[in-house]
C-alpha positions, 0 to 999 in steps of 0.5 A: 120508335113507333109507326102509326098509320091513320085510316082515311076519313078519320079525324086526325087529332082525335085519331092521334089522341086515341093512338097515343093516350098519355104517351110522352114523346115526339110525333113526326108525320106526313101524308095527305089530309082534307078540310084542314084548319090552321091557326097562324100568327097575326097582329093582335089575335091569331087568325084561323085559316080553313083549307077545303079539299085535299092537301099534301101534308108535307110535315106534321110535328109536335109533342105527342100530347099536342099541339102539332104544327103542320106544313101543307101544300097543293098544286094549282092547274097553272103549275104553281104550288100553294103552301100553308103552315101553322098550328093544326086545329082540325083535319081529316086523314086522307092517308097519314103516317106518323113516327113516334119517338117515345121518351126514355124510361123514367130513371132513378134521378127522375123518380116521382117525388114521393120516392125520393128523399126530400131536400130542404126547401130553405138553404142553411146559412152559408150554403154553397151555390149548389145547395141553394140551387138544389133547395130552389128546385125542391121548393118548386117541385113541392109547389107543383106537386101540391097544385096537381094533388089538389086539382079536380077533374071537369064534369059534365056542364063545366067549361074548359079552356083548351090550349089549342081549341079555346073555350069549350063546354063539357058535354060528357065524361067517360073515364079519362075521355071528355066530349067537348063542344066549342063554347063560341064559334062553329060549335065543333065537337071534339073528344080529348083525353084528359090524362094527356093534359095538365088540368088547372083549376077550377075557377068560375066563369058565367056561373060555371066551373072553368078548368084550364087544360094545358100541355104536360111538359 
């Protein structure tokens, strides 16, 4: 287990992405944040809720690559306490510590497919249910590998649809780091690490290439 402390004033999500590049594991944190933005479930579209000022981060949790769910609390002058919870879209750290439970090392059973003997994707006649299940898993793995091998990476000027941030435009690419800006809404600029995500595409939208960025599983 690793403990990561985020300094005051840092963009919480960007700081976590820098501290945990490509890490597979689970994050659990707490502390205080300022000017948070949450997405909560709604009827139809999921609304966003902005929380100005300083809040206690009761809990922050999620996979290391995100997204993270958060529970926030703040006391009022009359002694009551306001609670807010949802998917964390933005916040500034006002003193946050997170514990990172890293995934176990890769075992022989989970070696990359290139180093494992291939199972036939089509079971032979009269195969047992074990052989059929193994063949189905091998076929699904081959399909995933083919998709990943053929995937291109976004370039400047492309569009990306991030699983948490929505539709964004790529402003700059530096190695595995993308600088993106909201294509709709307030035009917030963010930095993300593409190697921590699964890249799907491209397709076409508005005359530009469009990539889908989803969590790795």
